[in-house]
N, C-alpha and C positions, 0 to 999 in steps of 0.2 A: 127708936130712931137710930141711936148709936150702934145698936146690935145689927140693925139692917145695913147701916153704912159699913160697919166693919166686915160683914159678910160679903157685901158687894165688892170691897177692895180685895178681900181674900180670893174671891172668885177671879178677879181681874188678873192678880199676880199668878194664880195657878195655871191660867191659860197661857202664860208667856212660855212656859216650858213645853207646851204641846207644839211640836214641829208641823209647820203649815197652818197654824191657827191665825186668826186675825191678830190676836195680841203678839204672837211670836214674830210675825212678819213686821208689824209695827215697832217691835222692839229692836229689830235689825236696823231699821231706818233711824229710829230714836238714838241708838248708840252712836251712830255716825254723826247725827246732828248735834248731838251733846258735845262733841269735840269742838264744833263751831262756837258754841255758846261758852264754854269753858275758856276758849282762847279770847273771846270777847271780853268776858268778865275780868280776866287777869291783865290783859294788855290794853284794852280800850282806855281806861283812866290814864295810862302812862302816855299813850299816843295822843290822847285829847289835849293834854297838858303840853305836849311838844308842838302841835300844829296850830291849835287855837281855832276858834269859830270861823274866822275869815277863810282859812284853808278848807274847812268843811263845806262852806258856802260854795266856793269855786268848784270843789269835787261834787257837791250836790247838783250843780247845773250840768256838769259834764256827764254825770250819771243819768240824770233825767233825759237828756238828749239821746244818750246811748240806748237807754231802755226804749224810748219812743221808737227809734229806728229799728232796733232788735224786734219790737212787737210788730212793725210793718213787715218784717222779713218773714213771719209765720202767719200764713193766711188762715189761722185757726186750726191747723192740722195736727198740732202736738197731741191735742187731747183725743184725736181720732186713732192715735197709734195703737191703742189696746182693742180697738173694735174689730178689725179684720181677722177672721179665722184663717184666711189664705195669707201666707208669708209674703208672696210676691206682691200682693195688694198693699201690704204695709210697707214694703220697700219702695212702692210707687208714691206713697204718701211722703216718704222721706225726700226721695227725688224732687217732688214738687216743691217741698220746703227749701231745698238747696237751690232750685231755680230762682225762687223769690229772693232769697238771701243774695245771691249773685247779682240780681237785678238792683236791689237796694244799694249794695256797695258801689256799683257803676254809676248810679244816678247820684249818690251823695258826694262822689269824689270831687267833681268840679266845685261844689259848693265849699267843701273843706279847703281846697287850694285857694279859693277866692274869699277866705274868711274875713279879710279886712273889709271888703265890699259888703259882706253880711252885717258886720259891725255897724256900718253906716245906716243900715235899715233897722237894726235891733241893738242900739248902743249898750244896753244893760249886758248883753252877752260878751262884750268886749273884755270882761274879767277873765275869760278864758285865754285871751291872747293867742300865741302861736300854738298852744296845745290843742287847738281845735283840729289840727292836722292828725291828731291821735283818735279821732272819733270813729273812723273805719275799724280801727282795732278794738275800740271800746264796744262797738256794735258786735263784732265777732266774738268777743270773750263774754258777752251776755247771750247771744243767740245759740252758738254752738254747744255750750254745756247743757242748755235747756233741751236741745234736740237729743244729745246723747242721754240725758236723764230720763226723757220720755221712752227713748228706745230701751233703756235697761228696765224700766218698769214694764214695758211689753214683755220683756224676757223673764219677768218675775225675779230679777236680781235686785232685790231690796237692799241687800247688803252693800253692793259696790258703790251705787251713786252717792249716798250720804257720806261714806268714807272719802270718796274722791273730793266731793264738795267740802267736807270738813277739813281735809288735809290742805286743800287749796286755800281756804280762808285762813287757817292757822299760819301758813307760810306768808300769806299776804300781810297779816298782822306784824309778823316778825320782820318782814321786809320794810314796812311802814315805820317800824320803830327804828330800826338801823338806819335807814335813809334819812328819817327825821333828825336823828341825832347828828348825823354828818352834814346835813344840809341846813341844820338849825331851824327846822320846822319850815322849810320852803313851801310857799302856797301851792305849788304844783306837784308836791310830794305824793299825795294820795292818788293823783291820776297816774303817775309813773307806776306806782305799785300795782294799781288796778289793771293796767295793761300788761305789764311785764309778767307778773306773777300768774294772773289768770291765763295768759297766753301760753306760758309753760305748762300750766295745769291741763291744758288741752291734750297733751302727749299721753297723760294718764287715762283720760277718756278714751283715746284712740286705742290704747292697749286693752282696756277693758271690753270694749266693743269687738275688737279683734281685727287684724289687718285684712283678712279675707273678706269679712262681712262688709267692710267699707270700700273694698275694691269692687265688690259685687254691686253695692248700691250705686256706685259711679258708672256702672255699665248700663247705659240707658236703653230701655225698650223702645218700641215704636211709639211716636207721640199719640197715636190713636188709643193705645192702652192707657197712657197717662190721662188723656182726656176723659176716658171712661172712668177712671178711678176718681178723677176730680168731680165728675158728674155725680157718681154715687155718694160722695161725702160733700156735696155742694152746700149743705146747710152750715157747714163749719165756716167757709169763707164768707158765706152770705150773711149768717147771723152770729155766730160765735166770734169771728174775728172783729166785726165792728163792736161787739159787746166788750171784748177784752181791751180793745184800743180805747173806747170810751171810758172804761173803768180806769185805765191808766192815767188818761188825761184828767179825770175827776180827782184822783189822788194827787196829782201833781199841781193843782191849782195854787196852792200857797207858795210852791216853789217858784213859779213863774211870776207870781205877784210880788214876792219878796226879793227878787233877783237884784233890784236896784240897791239893796242893802245887803251885801254879802255876809255880814255878821248875823244879821237876824235870820237869813237864809241858812247859815250854818248851824245856828241854834235849833231851828226846826228841822233840818235834815238830820242832826244827830239824835234829837229825840225820837224822830220816827224810825231811825235805824235801830235804836235800842228796843223800842216797843215791838219791832218785828222779830226780835230774838225769840220769844215764846211761840210766835206763830211759825218760825221756821223750825223750832225744836219740836213742839207737839202737834201743831196743825199739819206740818208737812209730814211728819211721822205717821199719822193716822190718815191724812187725806190721800197719800199715794197708794196706800193699802186699800183704803175704802173705794177708790176709783176703780182698781182692779177687780175687787171683790163684787161690786155691784154690777159692773160690766159682765162678769161671769153669771151672776144670779139672774140677771135679765134674760140671759138665754135658756138657763136651766131650771131656776127656781125663783120666778118673779115675785112670789108671795113672801120671800125673805126680805125684801127691800125695807119695809116699815121696821122690822126688828133691827136690821143692821144699821139703818140710819139712826133709830132712837138710841142705840148702844153707843155710837160715835158721839152723838150729841151730849149725852150724859157723861161720857169720859172727858170730853173737852170742857164741859161746864165744871166738873169737879176739879179739874187740873187748874183751871184759870181764874175762878171767882176770888180766892183770897190773894194770890199774888197781885192782881190787878187792882184790887181794893188798897192794898198796901202802897202800890206805885202811886195810885191817884192821890193819895193824902200825904205822902212822905217823899215824893220824888225830889222836890226842891231842896229839902234838907240833905237828902243822900248825895245829890249832884254837887252841892256847895262843899260838902266835906270831903267827898272823894275826888272830885274833879277841880274844885277851886271856884272862886267867886266868879270867874269869867263864864262859867257854865250855869249860873243860876237861873237864868232865863229859859234855858233848855229844860231845866227840871220843871219849871212852871208850865212850859208847852207840853211836857210828858203828862202832868197831872190833868191838863185839859183834855187830852186824847185817851185816858185810861179806859173809860167805858167804851169808847168807840172801838179800840183794839180788842177788848174782851169780846164784843159782839163779833168782830172780825174772826177772832181766833174760833168761836163756836160755829160760825156760819160758813166761812169760806171753804173748809174741807168738804162740806156737804153739797157744794155746787155741782158735783159730778151727777147728782140726782137728775138735774134738769137735762143733762147730756144724754143719759140713757133713756130717759123718757121722750127724748126728741122734742124738748120744749125750750130750745135755746132762745126763741124769739122773746120769751118772757124776761130772759136775763138782759137782752138788749133794751127792751122797754124800761126796765127798772133802772139800768145804769144811765140812760139818757135823762130820765126824770131826776135821778140823784145828781148828774152833772149839772143840769139846770139850776137845781136847788143850791148845790154847793156855790156855783159861780154867782148867782144872784145874792146870796148871803155874804160871800166874801167881798164882793164889789161894794155892796151896800154898806159893810162895815168899814171898808176903806174910805168911802166917801164921807160917811158920818163921823168917824173917829181918827182915821187916818194913821193908825198905829198897826204894828205887826201883830200885837197881842190880840187886837180886835179881829183882824183877818183869821188868825188861827182859831180863836174861839168860835167865831161864826161858822167857819168850815167844820169844826168839831161838832157842834150842836146838830147841824143838819146830818152829818155823816152817822152820828149815834142813833138818831131816830130812823134814818133810812135802813141801817143795818139790823135794827130791831125788827122792822118790818120784813126784811130780807130773810131773816132767821125763821119767823113764821111762815113765810111763803115756801121756803125749802122743805120744812117739815110737812107742810100740808101736801105738797106735790109728791112727797115720799110715801103718802098714805098714813102719815103719823097724825093723830088728833093733837093739833099744835097748841091749843089754848092753854091746857093745863101745864105742859113743861115750860112754855114761855112765861107764864104768870108765877110758876114756882121759882124760876131763875130770877125774875124781877124782885120776888120777895127776898130771896137770898142776898142779892146785890143791894137792895135797899137796907137790909139789916146790916150787913157789913159796913156799908157807907155810914150809918149812924154810929157804929162802933168805933170805926177808925177816925171819924171826925171827932168824937169825944176824946179818944187817945191823942189826937193831934192838939186839941185845945188844951188838954191837961199838960202836955210836954211843951208846947210852943206858945200858947196863948192866942193862936189863930184858929179858925175853923178850916181853911183851905189855902193851898199854895197860891201866893200872889195877893193874899188879902192883907 
């Protein structure tokens, strides 16, 4: 067993040096993403001590609204960028996205200007105050980098995008640190950093894409051609867009349910942000390359899909199982020691969500399988069922127990079970016999859970965080 595992790792590292290989392309993306994670590991503890949970709660609501509106700006066409073989058809997809983006900005502007009226309808949102006026910029700095990133993936420029994103995130944390020190942890500080730094970062994306290419995309063809392109890729706005938006709403259920308590909201938002780190580092690194590779294989070598999918699944599982087991059983201890007593609850929430994010890490990069197979409608059905399950569980927990802990735990239990099913569904649709790899992963996770639970009991006297 050990020899087989060692041989497997040796083969993986050997492929990194092979130019154009899957591992080589993923390594380019990984190297840029690692800059983001390194900056988070070094600066996040300091920034968290400066701002505190309430500031993260206000920022969490601002970010949730920005992400919702940015999602509405893309009618599911981002993931279609890699599909057209004709470059003009690809540019038409970008133009359609820009039209939707402009429409969303125009529609939201009156609501932002009349934010005081909105607060009378939704009093909990009043924690944003006048900073709601920055929401259009918040939407722009979420939408445009995603557009440019998918453009760079289309061009197979796997090196540029992660470095641009990594550099922006590094400067964002440095800005938050400096601004927090001078403003003494102002509640709005994280919002200012989000808009200012990411806005400046758009200039770097502009340079990477090229001025000429952007001028060309802004030269609109006849509407009849755009309509023809939209009709060709109609399944994306009809099925994929609703699926993505429903998925986003499902993930944000605790945010909108905890908004009445900015401190609890901040604890949850901070925990979720940290758990996303390995997803961005490893899941994104393999996911963007996987998306490009299976799109190509579907045209040329469709029989390679099961092999490629199984390889990515095994890589992600090997990467994630041990770190997430450690996070699940020791996050509260780590948070209390590194961040201080104010963030202990966030450590407990992190423990609750450990297995959920492990299954997300392994499954979400494989979602492209459903796109190339033209089975997007299955994703929508899955997300609708999971949204209903999450909402029912979270509302029931709030009614029965009335605590933030109960809401987060109920949300997590449903999400974990749903993503386990999702993982099996993706493997099956890729043509991979799903039962054996899923059961093997569950056996490994269970064994590690027992091991880390015993280690925790030996060191702390409790079996699990929060007990």
